[in-house]
DSSP file (Angstrom, degrees, kcal/mol; ACC not computed):
  #  RESIDUE AA STRUCTURE BP1 BP2  ACC     N-H-->O    O-->H-N    N-H-->O    O-->H-N    TCO  KAPPA ALPHA  PHI   PSI    X-CA   Y-CA   Z-CA
    1    1 A M              0   0    0      0, 0.0     2,-0.0     0, 0.0    32,-0.0   0.000 360.0 360.0 360.0 133.3    9.5  -11.3   -5.3
    2    2 A S        -     0   0    0     32,-0.1    32,-0.0     1,-0.1     0, 0.0  -0.330 360.0-134.6 -74.9 158.1   10.0  -11.1   -9.1
    3    3 A R        -     0   0    0     31,-0.1    -1,-0.1    -2,-0.0     2,-0.0  -0.912  19.2-138.4-115.0 102.8    9.8   -7.8  -11.0
    4    4 A P    >   -     0   0    0      0, 0.0     3,-0.7     0, 0.0     2,-0.1  -0.341  21.5-122.4 -60.1 136.1    7.7   -8.1  -14.1
    5    5 A E  T 3  S+     0   0    0      1,-0.2    59,-0.1    59,-0.1     3,-0.1  -0.437  90.7  22.2 -73.6 153.9    9.3   -6.3  -17.1
    6    6 A D  T 3  S+     0   0    0     57,-0.7     2,-0.5     1,-0.2   106,-0.3   0.804  89.0 130.8  59.2  33.5    7.4   -3.6  -18.8
    7    7 A E    <   -     0   0    0     -3,-0.7    56,-0.5   104,-0.1    58,-0.4  -0.975  64.2-112.2-116.5 129.9    5.1   -2.9  -15.8
    8    8 A V        -     0   0    0     -2,-0.5     2,-0.2   102,-0.4    59,-0.2  -0.344  31.9-137.3 -59.7 131.3    4.6    0.6  -14.6
    9    9 A A  E     -a   67   0A   0     57,-2.6    59,-2.5    49,-0.1     2,-0.4  -0.614  13.2-149.0 -89.4 152.7    6.2    1.2  -11.2
   10   10 A I  E     -ab  68  36A   0     25,-2.5    27,-2.0    -2,-0.2     2,-0.4  -0.987  11.8-173.5-130.0 129.1    4.4    3.1   -8.5
   11   11 A V  E     -ab  69  37A   0     57,-2.8    59,-3.4    -2,-0.4     2,-0.5  -0.979   8.9-158.1-118.9 131.3    5.9    5.3   -5.7
   12   12 A V  E     +ab  70  38A   0     25,-2.8    27,-2.8    -2,-0.4     2,-0.4  -0.937  18.9 178.2-105.6 130.2    3.8    6.8   -3.0
   13   13 A A  E     +ab  71  39A   0     57,-2.8    59,-1.2    -2,-0.5     2,-0.3  -0.977  11.2 128.6-134.4 145.8    5.5    9.9   -1.3
   14   14 A G  E     - b   0  40A   0     25,-1.6    27,-2.7    -2,-0.4     2,-0.2  -0.991  52.2 -56.4-175.6-179.6    4.3   12.2    1.4
   15   15 A H  E >  S- b   0  41A   0     -2,-0.3     3,-1.9    25,-0.2    27,-0.2  -0.459  96.1 -23.0 -75.6 143.2    4.8   14.0    4.7
   16   16 A G  T 3  S-     0   0    0     25,-2.5     3,-0.3     1,-0.2    25,-0.3  -0.257 125.3 -27.6  57.8-137.9    5.6   12.0    7.9
   17   17 A D  T 3> S+     0   0    0      1,-0.2     4,-2.4     2,-0.1    -1,-0.2   0.170 102.0 114.6 -96.9  17.3    4.4    8.4    7.7
   18   18 A F  H <> S+     0   0    0     -3,-1.9     4,-2.0     1,-0.2    -1,-0.2   0.925  78.7  45.7 -52.8 -50.3    1.6    9.1    5.2
   19   19 A A  H  > S+     0   0    0     -3,-0.3     4,-2.4     1,-0.2    -1,-0.2   0.880 111.5  52.0 -65.1 -38.6    3.2    7.0    2.4
   20   20 A L  H  > S+     0   0    0      2,-0.2     4,-2.5     1,-0.2    -1,-0.2   0.877 107.2  54.3 -64.4 -36.6    4.0    4.1    4.8
   21   21 A G  H  X S+     0   0    0     -4,-2.4     4,-2.2     2,-0.2    -2,-0.2   0.918 109.7  46.1 -63.2 -43.9    0.4    4.1    6.0
   22   22 A L  H  X S+     0   0    0     -4,-2.0     4,-2.5     2,-0.2    -2,-0.2   0.923 113.0  49.9 -63.6 -43.4   -0.9    3.8    2.4
   23   23 A A  H  X S+     0   0    0     -4,-2.4     4,-2.3     1,-0.2    -2,-0.2   0.891 110.1  50.9 -62.9 -39.0    1.7    1.0    1.7
   24   24 A S  H  X S+     0   0    0     -4,-2.5     4,-2.0     2,-0.2    -1,-0.2   0.907 110.4  48.9 -64.0 -42.5    0.6   -0.8    4.8
   25   25 A A  H  X S+     0   0    0     -4,-2.2     4,-2.4     2,-0.2     5,-0.2   0.901 109.9  52.0 -64.3 -41.2   -3.0   -0.6    3.8
   26   26 A V  H  X>S+     0   0    0     -4,-2.5     4,-3.0     1,-0.2     5,-0.9   0.932 109.2  50.3 -58.7 -46.8   -2.2   -1.9    0.3
   27   27 A D  H  X5S+     0   0    0     -4,-2.3     4,-0.9     1,-0.2    -1,-0.2   0.893 112.8  46.5 -59.8 -41.8   -0.3   -4.9    1.8
   28   28 A L  H  <5S+     0   0    0     -4,-2.0    -1,-0.2     2,-0.1    -2,-0.2   0.888 119.9  38.2 -67.5 -40.4   -3.3   -5.7    4.1
   29   29 A I  H  <5S+     0   0    0     -4,-2.4    -2,-0.2    -5,-0.1    -3,-0.2   0.920 138.7   5.4 -83.2 -46.6   -5.9   -5.4    1.3
   30   30 A I  H  <5S-     0   0    0     -4,-3.0    -3,-0.2     1,-0.2    -2,-0.1   0.397 103.0-115.7-123.2   2.1   -4.2   -6.9   -1.8
   31   31 A G     << -     0   0    0     -5,-0.9    -1,-0.2    -4,-0.9    -3,-0.1  -0.141  57.1 -23.0  90.8 173.1   -0.9   -8.3   -0.5
   32   32 A P        -     0   0    0      0, 0.0     2,-0.4     0, 0.0    -9,-0.0  -0.239  64.9-150.9 -58.9 143.7    2.8   -7.4   -1.1
   33   33 A Q        -     0   0    0      3,-0.1     3,-0.4   -32,-0.0     2,-0.2  -0.918   5.8-136.5-122.0 143.8    3.4   -5.6   -4.4
   34   34 A H  S    S+     0   0    0     -2,-0.4   -31,-0.1     1,-0.2     3,-0.1  -0.569  89.0  24.1 -89.1 160.8    6.4   -5.6   -6.7
   35   35 A N  S    S+     0   0    0     -2,-0.2   -25,-2.5     1,-0.2     2,-0.3   0.882 100.2 115.5  50.4  43.5    7.6   -2.3   -8.4
   36   36 A F  E     +b   10   0A   0     -3,-0.4     2,-0.3   -27,-0.2   -25,-0.2  -0.995  37.1 166.9-144.3 131.9    5.9   -0.4   -5.5
   37   37 A A  E     -b   11   0A   0    -27,-2.0   -25,-2.8    -2,-0.3     2,-0.4  -0.984  25.7-140.9-147.6 156.2    7.6    1.8   -2.9
   38   38 A A  E     -b   12   0A   0     -2,-0.3     2,-0.5   -27,-0.2   -25,-0.2  -0.966  13.9-169.6-117.7 135.5    6.8    4.3   -0.2
   39   39 A V  E     -b   13   0A   0    -27,-2.8   -25,-1.6    -2,-0.4     2,-0.4  -0.984   8.6-159.9-128.3 120.4    9.1    7.3    0.5
   40   40 A C  E     -b   14   0A   0     -2,-0.5     2,-0.7   -27,-0.2   -25,-0.2  -0.800  11.3-144.2-104.8 139.7    8.5    9.5    3.6
   41   41 A L  E     -b   15   0A   0    -27,-2.7   -25,-2.5    -2,-0.4     2,-0.2  -0.903  22.3-156.2 -99.4 113.9    9.6   13.0    4.2
   42   42 A S    >   -     0   0    0     -2,-0.7     3,-1.0   -27,-0.2     8,-0.1  -0.492  26.7-114.3 -87.5 161.7   10.5   13.5    7.8
   43   43 A A  T 3  S+     0   0    0      1,-0.2    -1,-0.1    -2,-0.2   -28,-0.0   0.791 116.5  50.4 -63.4 -28.4   10.5   16.8    9.6
   44   44 A E  T 3  S+     0   0    0      2,-0.1     2,-0.3     0, 0.0    -1,-0.2   0.588  89.5 101.7 -86.6 -10.9   14.3   16.6   10.1
   45   45 A E    <   -     0   0    0     -3,-1.0    -4,-0.0     1,-0.1     0, 0.0  -0.535  68.1-130.9 -84.0 138.0   15.1   15.8    6.4
   46   46 A S     >  -     0   0    0     -2,-0.3     4,-2.4     1,-0.1     5,-0.2  -0.502  22.8-116.6 -78.7 153.2   16.4   18.5    4.1
   47   47 A P  H  > S+     0   0    0      0, 0.0     4,-2.5     0, 0.0     5,-0.1   0.862 116.3  54.2 -56.6 -35.9   14.7   18.9    0.7
   48   48 A S  H  > S+     0   0    0      2,-0.2     4,-2.0     1,-0.2     5,-0.1   0.879 108.4  48.0 -69.5 -36.1   18.0   17.9   -1.0
   49   49 A D  H  > S+     0   0    0      2,-0.2     4,-2.2    -3,-0.2    -1,-0.2   0.907 112.3  49.4 -68.1 -40.5   18.2   14.6    1.0
   50   50 A F  H  X S+     0   0    0     -4,-2.4     4,-2.8     2,-0.2     5,-0.3   0.909 109.3  53.1 -63.1 -42.0   14.6   13.8    0.1
   51   51 A L  H  X S+     0   0    0     -4,-2.5     4,-2.7    -5,-0.2     5,-0.2   0.925 109.1  48.7 -57.6 -46.1   15.3   14.5   -3.5
   52   52 A A  H  X S+     0   0    0     -4,-2.0     4,-2.2     1,-0.2    -1,-0.2   0.912 113.8  45.8 -63.0 -43.1   18.2   12.1   -3.5
   53   53 A R  H  X S+     0   0    0     -4,-2.2     4,-2.3     2,-0.2    -2,-0.2   0.909 114.6  46.8 -68.0 -41.9   16.2    9.3   -1.8
   54   54 A L  H  X S+     0   0    0     -4,-2.8     4,-2.3     2,-0.2    -2,-0.2   0.922 112.6  50.0 -66.0 -43.5   13.2    9.8   -4.1
   55   55 A R  H  X S+     0   0    0     -4,-2.7     4,-2.2    -5,-0.3    -2,-0.2   0.918 112.1  48.0 -59.7 -44.5   15.4    9.8   -7.2
   56   56 A Q  H  X S+     0   0    0     -4,-2.2     4,-2.5    -5,-0.2    -1,-0.2   0.893 110.0  52.1 -65.2 -40.5   17.1    6.6   -6.1
   57   57 A T  H  X S+     0   0    0     -4,-2.3     4,-1.9     2,-0.2    -1,-0.2   0.922 109.4  49.8 -61.8 -44.1   13.9    4.9   -5.3
   58   58 A I  H  X S+     0   0    0     -4,-2.3     4,-1.4     1,-0.2    -2,-0.2   0.927 112.4  47.4 -60.8 -45.6   12.5    5.7   -8.8
   59   59 A E  H  < S+     0   0    0     -4,-2.2    -1,-0.2     1,-0.2    -2,-0.2   0.892 110.9  53.0 -62.2 -39.5   15.7    4.4  -10.4
   60   60 A D  H  < S+     0   0    0     -4,-2.5    -1,-0.2     1,-0.2    -2,-0.2   0.845 117.1  33.9 -67.9 -35.0   15.6    1.2   -8.3
   61   61 A I  H  < S+     0   0    0     -4,-1.9     2,-0.6    -5,-0.1    -1,-0.2   0.536  84.8 111.6-104.0  -4.7   12.0    0.2   -9.1
   62   62 A D     <  -     0   0    0     -4,-1.4     5,-0.1    -5,-0.2   -54,-0.1  -0.575  40.8-175.0 -71.9 117.0   11.7    1.4  -12.8
   63   63 A S        -     0   0    0     -2,-0.6   -57,-0.7   -56,-0.5    -1,-0.2   0.426  61.2 -87.1 -90.8   0.2   11.4   -1.7  -14.9
   64   64 A G  S    S+     0   0    0    -59,-0.1   -56,-0.1   -57,-0.1     3,-0.1   0.251 114.1  90.0 114.2 -11.6   11.5    0.3  -18.1
   65   65 A A  S    S-     0   0    0    -58,-0.4    50,-0.4     1,-0.3   -57,-0.2   0.450  96.8-100.8 -96.1  -1.4    7.7    1.1  -18.4
   66   66 A G        -     0   0    0    -59,-0.2   -57,-2.6    24,-0.1     2,-0.4  -0.360  30.0-100.5 106.6 171.9    7.8    4.3  -16.4
   67   67 A V  E     -ac   9  92A   0     24,-2.8    26,-2.6   -59,-0.2     2,-0.5  -0.997  14.7-154.1-137.3 136.7    7.0    5.4  -12.9
   68   68 A V  E     -ac  10  93A   0    -59,-2.5   -57,-2.8    -2,-0.4     2,-0.6  -0.963  11.1-156.8-108.6 127.2    4.1    7.2  -11.4
   69   69 A V  E     -ac  11  94A   0     24,-3.1    26,-2.4    -2,-0.5     2,-0.6  -0.923   6.8-163.5-104.5 117.2    4.8    9.1   -8.2
   70   70 A L  E     -ac  12  95A   0    -59,-3.4   -57,-2.8    -2,-0.6     2,-0.3  -0.892  12.4-170.8-102.4 121.3    1.7    9.6   -6.1
   71   71 A V  E     -ac  13  96A   0     24,-2.8    27,-2.4    -2,-0.6    26,-1.1  -0.786  26.3-130.3-118.8 158.7    2.0   12.4   -3.5
   72   72 A D  S    S+     0   0    0    -59,-1.2   -58,-0.1    -2,-0.3    -1,-0.1   0.930  88.6  28.5 -72.0 -48.3   -0.1   13.5   -0.6
   73   73 A L  S >  S-     0   0    0     24,-0.1     3,-1.8    23,-0.1     6,-0.5  -0.939  77.4-128.0-128.4 112.3   -0.3   17.3   -1.1
   74   74 A P  T 3  S+     0   0    0      0, 0.0     3,-0.1     0, 0.0    -2,-0.0  -0.305  94.4  14.5 -57.3 134.9   -0.2   19.1   -4.4
   75   75 A G  T 3  S+     0   0    0      1,-0.3     2,-0.0     2,-0.1    21,-0.0   0.200 100.6 112.4  89.0 -15.7    2.4   21.9   -4.4
   76   76 A A  S <> S-     0   0    0     -3,-1.8     4,-3.0     1,-0.0     5,-0.3  -0.195  87.2 -81.1 -84.9-179.1    4.2   20.8   -1.2
   77   77 A T  H  > S+     0   0    0      1,-0.2     4,-2.6     2,-0.2     5,-0.3   0.877 127.3  48.4 -54.6 -49.5    7.8   19.5   -0.9
   78   78 A P  H  > S+     0   0    0      0, 0.0     4,-2.2     0, 0.0    -1,-0.2   0.911 116.1  46.0 -59.0 -38.9    7.1   15.9   -2.0
   79   79 A F  H  > S+     0   0    0     -6,-0.5     4,-2.7    -3,-0.3    -2,-0.2   0.954 114.7  44.6 -66.4 -50.7    5.1   17.1   -5.0
   80   80 A S  H  X S+     0   0    0     -4,-3.0     4,-1.9     1,-0.2    -1,-0.2   0.849 113.7  51.7 -66.0 -32.4    7.6   19.7   -6.1
   81   81 A T  H  X S+     0   0    0     -4,-2.6     4,-1.9    -5,-0.3    -1,-0.2   0.929 111.7  45.8 -67.7 -45.1   10.5   17.2   -5.6
   82   82 A A  H  X S+     0   0    0     -4,-2.2     4,-2.6    -5,-0.3    -2,-0.2   0.891 111.4  53.2 -64.0 -39.1    8.7   14.6   -7.7
   83   83 A A  H  X S+     0   0    0     -4,-2.7     4,-2.2     2,-0.2    -1,-0.2   0.886 106.1  53.5 -63.6 -38.5    7.9   17.2  -10.4
   84   84 A R  H  X S+     0   0    0     -4,-1.9     4,-1.5     2,-0.2    -1,-0.2   0.919 110.6  46.3 -61.4 -43.2   11.6   18.2  -10.5
   85   85 A I  H  X S+     0   0    0     -4,-1.9     4,-2.0     1,-0.2    -2,-0.2   0.918 111.4  51.8 -65.2 -42.8   12.5   14.6  -11.1
   86   86 A A  H  < S+     0   0    0     -4,-2.6     6,-0.3     1,-0.2    -1,-0.2   0.850 107.6  53.3 -62.7 -34.2    9.8   14.2  -13.8
   87   87 A Y  H  < S+     0   0    0     -4,-2.2    -1,-0.2     1,-0.2    -2,-0.2   0.862 116.4  38.7 -66.6 -36.0   11.1   17.3  -15.5
   88   88 A E  H  < S+     0   0    0     -4,-1.5     2,-0.5    -5,-0.2    -2,-0.2   0.699 116.1  52.6 -87.1 -21.5   14.6   15.8  -15.7
   89   89 A R  S >< S-     0   0    0     -4,-2.0     3,-0.8    -5,-0.1    -1,-0.1  -0.963  76.5-130.2-128.7 124.5   13.7   12.2  -16.4
   90   90 A R  T 3  S+     0   0    0     -2,-0.5     3,-0.1     1,-0.2   -24,-0.1  -0.345  89.6  34.0 -64.0 147.8   11.5   10.8  -19.1
   91   91 A G  T 3  S+     0   0    0      1,-0.2   -24,-2.8   -25,-0.1     2,-0.5   0.683  85.7 117.6  82.5  18.0    8.9    8.3  -18.1
   92   92 A V  E <   -c   67   0A   0     -3,-0.8     2,-0.3    -6,-0.3    -1,-0.2  -0.982  38.8-175.0-120.1 126.1    8.0    9.8  -14.7
   93   93 A E  E     -c   68   0A   0    -26,-2.6   -24,-3.1    -2,-0.5     2,-0.4  -0.870   9.3-152.5-114.8 151.0    4.5   11.1  -14.0
   94   94 A V  E     -c   69   0A   0     -2,-0.3     2,-0.4   -26,-0.2   -24,-0.2  -0.988  11.0-177.7-128.4 132.3    3.4   12.9  -10.9
   95   95 A I  E     -c   70   0A   0    -26,-2.4   -24,-2.8    -2,-0.4     3,-0.3  -0.997  12.4-154.5-128.7 127.8   -0.1   13.0   -9.4
   96   96 A G  E     +c   71   0A   0     -2,-0.4   -24,-0.2   -26,-0.2   -23,-0.1  -0.690  69.9  42.4 -99.2 155.0   -1.0   15.0   -6.2
   97   97 A G  S    S-     0   0    0    -26,-1.1   -25,-0.2    -2,-0.3    -1,-0.2   0.823  76.2-172.2  84.0  34.7   -3.8   14.3   -3.8
   98   98 A V        -     0   0    0    -27,-2.4     2,-0.3    -3,-0.3    -1,-0.1  -0.211   7.0-177.4 -62.2 146.6   -3.4   10.6   -3.6
   99   99 A N     >  -     0   0    0      1,-0.1     4,-1.8   -77,-0.0     3,-0.4  -0.921  40.3-101.5-136.8 167.8   -5.9    8.4   -1.8
  100  100 A L  H  > S+     0   0    0     -2,-0.3     4,-2.7     1,-0.2     5,-0.3   0.885 117.8  55.2 -61.0 -43.3   -6.1    4.7   -1.1
  101  101 A P  H  > S+     0   0    0      0, 0.0     4,-2.4     0, 0.0    -1,-0.2   0.890 108.0  51.5 -57.7 -36.4   -8.7    3.9   -3.9
  102  102 A M  H  > S+     0   0    0     -3,-0.4     4,-2.1     2,-0.2    -2,-0.2   0.926 111.4  46.2 -64.1 -45.1   -6.3    5.5   -6.4
  103  103 A V  H  X S+     0   0    0     -4,-1.8     4,-2.4     2,-0.2     5,-0.2   0.934 113.9  47.8 -64.6 -46.9   -3.4    3.4   -5.3
  104  104 A L  H  X S+     0   0    0     -4,-2.7     4,-2.4     1,-0.2     5,-0.2   0.922 111.4  50.5 -61.1 -45.1   -5.3    0.2   -5.3
  105  105 A E  H  X S+     0   0    0     -4,-2.4     4,-1.5    -5,-0.3    -1,-0.2   0.914 111.3  49.2 -60.1 -43.3   -6.8    0.8   -8.7
  106  106 A A  H  X S+     0   0    0     -4,-2.1     4,-0.9     1,-0.2    -1,-0.2   0.925 112.1  47.8 -62.3 -45.0   -3.4    1.5  -10.1
  107  107 A L  H  < S+     0   0    0     -4,-2.4     3,-0.3     1,-0.2     4,-0.2   0.879 115.6  42.3 -68.3 -38.1   -1.8   -1.6   -8.7
  108  108 A V  H  < S+     0   0    0     -4,-2.4    -1,-0.2     1,-0.2    -2,-0.2   0.683 122.2  39.3 -83.2 -16.1   -4.6   -4.0   -9.8
  109  109 A R  H  < S+     0   0    0     -4,-1.5    -1,-0.2    -5,-0.2    -2,-0.2   0.362  88.3  89.7-113.2   6.3   -4.9   -2.5  -13.3
  110  110 A R    ><  +     0   0    0     -4,-0.9     3,-2.2    -3,-0.3  -102,-0.4   0.726  54.1 113.4 -79.2 -20.1   -1.4   -1.7  -14.3
  111  111 A Q  T 3  S-     0   0    0      1,-0.3     3,-0.1    -4,-0.2  -104,-0.1  -0.319  95.5  -4.6 -56.2 119.7   -0.6   -5.1  -15.9
  112  112 A G  T 3  S+     0   0    0   -106,-0.3     2,-0.3     1,-0.2    -1,-0.3   0.528 104.9 125.5  76.5   6.8   -0.1   -4.6  -19.6
  113  113 A R    <   -     0   0    0     -3,-2.2  -105,-0.4  -105,-0.0    -1,-0.2  -0.724  59.2-120.9-101.0 149.2   -1.0   -0.9  -19.5
  114  114 A R     >  -     0   0    0     -2,-0.3     4,-2.3    -3,-0.1     5,-0.2  -0.456  31.0-108.1 -79.0 158.9    1.1    2.0  -20.8
  115  115 A L  H  > S+     0   0    0    -50,-0.4     4,-2.2     1,-0.2     5,-0.2   0.913 117.5  47.5 -54.6 -50.5    2.1    4.8  -18.4
  116  116 A D  H  > S+     0   0    0      1,-0.2     4,-1.6     2,-0.2    -1,-0.2   0.848 111.3  51.6 -66.2 -33.0   -0.3    7.4  -19.8
  117  117 A D  H  > S+     0   0    0      2,-0.2     4,-1.9     1,-0.2    -1,-0.2   0.904 110.3  48.7 -67.6 -40.8   -3.2    5.0  -19.8
  118  118 A L  H  X S+     0   0    0     -4,-2.3     4,-2.4     1,-0.2    -2,-0.2   0.882 107.4  55.2 -67.0 -37.6   -2.6    4.1  -16.1
  119  119 A V  H  X S+     0   0    0     -4,-2.2     4,-2.3    -5,-0.2    -1,-0.2   0.898 107.3  50.4 -61.9 -40.2   -2.3    7.8  -15.2
  120  120 A K  H  X S+     0   0    0     -4,-1.6     4,-1.4     2,-0.2    -1,-0.2   0.909 109.5  50.8 -63.5 -42.2   -5.8    8.4  -16.7
  121  121 A I  H  X S+     0   0    0     -4,-1.9     4,-2.2     1,-0.2     3,-0.3   0.920 112.0  47.2 -61.1 -44.2   -7.2    5.5  -14.7
  122  122 A M  H  X S+     0   0    0     -4,-2.4     4,-2.2     1,-0.2    -2,-0.2   0.889 106.7  56.5 -66.2 -39.3   -5.7    6.8  -11.5
  123  123 A A  H  < S+     0   0    0     -4,-2.3    -1,-0.2     1,-0.2    -2,-0.2   0.806 113.6  41.4 -64.1 -28.5   -7.0   10.4  -12.1
  124  124 A E  H  X S+     0   0    0     -4,-1.4     4,-1.5    -3,-0.3    -1,-0.2   0.834 111.9  54.7 -83.2 -36.4  -10.5    9.0  -12.4
  125  125 A A  H  X S+     0   0    0     -4,-2.2     4,-1.3     2,-0.2    -2,-0.2   0.834  99.1  62.8 -69.2 -33.4  -10.2    6.5   -9.5
  126  126 A G  H >< S+     0   0    0     -4,-2.2     3,-0.9     1,-0.2    -1,-0.2   0.974 110.2  34.8 -58.7 -60.5   -9.1    9.2   -7.0
  127  127 A P  H >4 S+     0   0    0      0, 0.0     3,-1.7     0, 0.0    -1,-0.2   0.862 114.1  59.6 -63.6 -34.2  -12.3   11.3   -7.0
  128  128 A A  H 3< S+     0   0    0     -4,-1.5    -2,-0.2     1,-0.3    -3,-0.1   0.754  98.8  60.4 -65.1 -22.4  -14.5    8.3   -7.5
  129  129 A G  T << S+     0   0    0     -4,-1.3     2,-0.7    -3,-0.9    -1,-0.3   0.398  85.7  88.4 -85.8   3.5  -13.2    6.9   -4.2
  130  130 A I    <   +     0   0    0     -3,-1.7     2,-0.4    -4,-0.1    -1,-0.0  -0.905  55.9 167.8-105.8 114.3  -14.5    9.9   -2.3
  131  131 A I        -     0   0    0     -2,-0.7     2,-0.6     2,-0.0    -3,-0.0  -0.988  29.7-141.5-132.0 131.4  -18.0    9.3   -1.1
  132  132 A R        -     0   0    0     -2,-0.4     2,-0.3     2,-0.0    -2,-0.0  -0.819  22.7-140.7 -90.8 123.1  -20.1   11.2    1.4
  133  133 A W        +     0   0    0     -2,-0.6    -2,-0.0     0, 0.0     0, 0.0  -0.598  22.4 179.4 -80.7 141.6  -22.2    8.9    3.5
  134  134 A S        -     0   0    0     -2,-0.3     3,-0.1     3,-0.0    -2,-0.0  -0.993  32.4-103.3-139.2 147.9  -25.7    9.9    4.3
  135  135 A P        -     0   0    0      0, 0.0     3,-0.1     0, 0.0     2,-0.0  -0.260  48.1 -90.2 -66.7 154.8  -28.3    8.1    6.4
  136  136 A P        -     0   0    0      0, 0.0     2,-0.1     0, 0.0     0, 0.0  -0.338  48.7-105.1 -62.6 146.6  -31.1    6.3    4.6
  137  137 A S        -     0   0    0     -3,-0.1     2,-0.8     1,-0.1    -3,-0.0  -0.459  27.6-126.6 -74.0 145.7  -34.2    8.5    4.1
  138  138 A E        -     0   0    0     -2,-0.1     2,-0.5    -3,-0.1    -1,-0.1  -0.836  25.7-170.1 -96.1 113.2  -37.1    7.8    6.3
  139  139 A E              0   0    0     -2,-0.8    -2,-0.0     1,-0.1     0, 0.0  -0.900 360.0 360.0-105.0 127.5  -40.2    7.2    4.2
  140  140 A T              0   0    0     -2,-0.5    -1,-0.1     0, 0.0    -2,-0.0   0.391 360.0 360.0-117.0 360.0  -43.5    7.1    6.1
């Protein structure tokens, strides 16, 4: 699969197989994606090993347009690890509380967009993808 230049890369990271689950859903819904990766934190993995793997993944998929790291839980290890990398490396953004609508929106709308514009789109898509179902009202 080719890697378009100047396209924002996206990494999903989280506890257990959370990130793999999102990546699997993406593959099912819109097909395989370039410049997209999932990084899972296992219970046995040290924070320093996770940092090294996440850092390497970011380096591997960055085409030059930047990377957004979407993590499961704000403040937890995947989030703080991604934030540490973003602090050290230009062109890395971190968003916590990822959901599937946010990931899909980012992947289908990233073509030709700048990093900061894509981050704004994702920040809006996440909450918009949360809907409480209620039964239809009964009118008599």
